[in-house]
N, C-alpha and C positions, 0 to 999 in steps of 0.2 A: 092452376093452369093445366089444360089437357095436353099430354105429351103427344108430339107428332106421331102419326100412325106407323111410320116406317121404323121407329125405334124398337118397338116390341119384336118385329120380325128380325131386325139386325141383332138384337140381344140373343134371341133364341138360336139364330143361325151360328153365332160365334160360340155360344155355350156348347153347342153340339160338336164343334170341331176344335175346341180349345187346345187339347193335348196334341193333336196332330199339327195344328197351326204353330204351336210353340216349337215343336220338333223341326218343322220346315224352315221357319223364319226367325226363330228366337236366338239368333247369333249375329252380332254386329258385323262379323266378317262376311256374312252373306250379302252385305251391301257393297256395291262397287266402290273403288277408291275415291271417285269423284263425289259420291254421296257422303262418305265418311269425312271428306275434306269440308264439305258444306256444313255437316254437323259440328265439326270442330270450330269452324268460323262462327257459327251460331253460339256455341258454348262460350267462346272468348268474348263475344259481344254481350250476351245476355247474363252470363254468370255473375259479374260484378254488380248487376243492377238489382239483385234480389232472388227469391226463389224462382225456380224454373219448373213449369208444369208441362209434363208430357201427357197430352190429352189424346185418349185413344191408345193407351200405352200397351195394350195387349199383354203379353207375358213379361213385360218389364225390362227387356234387354236394352232398349235405348235409354230408358230411365237410368239404368245402372251405368250405361256408357257415359251419359252426361255427368253423372255423379263422379265417375272416374276422371273426367275432364275438369273437375273442380266446381261443378254447379251444385247448389242445394236443390237437387231435383226430387220431384215426387210425381207419381203417376195417377191418372184417373182413367177408368174404362167403364163402358156401359155393361160389359159382360161380367157377372159374378164369377164365372168359371175362370176367366182370364185373370181377374184380380186374385183369386185363390192361387193360381200358378205363379203369379208375380210375387206374391208375399212369400211363398215357399222357396222360390229361387233366390230372392233378394230380401232376406228378413230384416236387414238393417234400414231399408228404405220404406217410405210411406206410400201406400197404394189405397185409393178410395174408389168405391163404385159411384158412378155419376154420369150425367148426360151433358154433352157440350151445348145443349140448348138451354140449360139451367144449371150452371155450375155453382156449387156451394163454396164460393170464393168471394171475398169482398172486392169492391171496386178498386182497381189499381193495386192489387195485392201481390202480383207476380212480376218479376223482371223479364221473364221470357216465357214464351209458349211454343212448344213443339207440337205440330199437328201432322204426323207422318202417316199419310194415307187414311187418316181418321175421318175425313169428310167425304170419302168416295161413295158412300152409300146414301148420302143426303140428296134427296131430289133437288133439282136445280132451284125450284121455287123456295126451298127451305134453307138454302145456303146463306142468304143475307142475314137471317136470324142467327145462325151459328157464328158468322164472322162478327156480328154486332156483340155477341156474348164474349168472344175472344178479346175484342177491343175493350170491353168493359173491365175485364179482370186484369188487363195488362197495364202496368204503370207507365206514365208518360216517359218517353225515352226508351221503353222496353222494346224487345224484338220478338217477332213471330217468324218461325220457319215452317212452311207448309209444303208437303209433298203430295202429289196426286198423279193420276194417270192423265197423260196429255192426249191431244188429238191434232191431226193435221187438217181436219175438216173445220169449217167455220162454226158448226153447230155443236152443242153439248149432246153427247151420244151415250145412251145406256148400253151396257154389255153384260154378258154372263160372267160374273166374277167367280163362280163356283160356290162361294159361300152364300152370297145373296147379291141381288142386282146392284151394280155400281155404275158410275158415270165418268166419262172421259171429257176433259175440258180443254179447249184451246187456251194456250198460255195467256194470250192477250185478254180474253174474256174473263179468266180468273183474276188477272191483275186488275181489271176494271172493277170487279166486285170488291176487291180489297181497297181500292181507292175510294169507292162509294162508302165503305165502312169506316173510313177515316185513317187508313194506314198509308204510309209513304213507302213506296217500293225502294229497296236498297240494292237488290241484286236478283237475278233470275237465271235459271239454267234449264235447258231441255236436253235430255240425253236419250240415246237409242237404247233399246233393250239389250241386255247381255245374255249369254248362254243360260238357259234354264228359265228365263222369264218369258211371260206371254209377249207376243210380238206387238207391243204398243209403246209409243214414246212415253217418257216420264217427265213431269214438270216439277220444278222447285222454285219457290219464291221466298226470298227473305225480305221482310218488311219491318217498319219501325212505327211505333205510335208516337206522333210528334209531341214535343214538350209543350 
């Protein structure tokens, strides 16, 4: 299968900024308290169901956070440079290079999937394929927590993310795609940006794969 064209550009872009990216965002405390609360709720729900995959794990800080919360967490990232940093920072955890469009995971093999801003560079027409892959690897009854840049506009909008082109999604439209992919929404949150963040809303959706 031919990989989607945007993946090579995304991989190269993150390889080139991996060290700086890790320095800027590689700390759980950089996430606002409401985000950490949602991550904790996800860990409580997903952890008992089996391994938890942090997809688009970057430097591995959230993988380590989930592990500290009791999850059997492991990370996957498209960027070899990010995986190298994650392994160096968290040598006791598993980190694999891989793409969310074709994960090297068996059907129904994980109890939870965290996708924290890891779909933001996927063009809108490619997102259903990614969500279908997340649904495939998640066990029945397992949970998905997905974080992304939101939008107050009705349309999906591209913007300059500085690393590479990203997309902003209205919360309802993203939720509809999850429903189409077979997920059942459990909770959602939209929050305003905090100091130091770009002036965009942020969306979070917690969903479940029905039994």
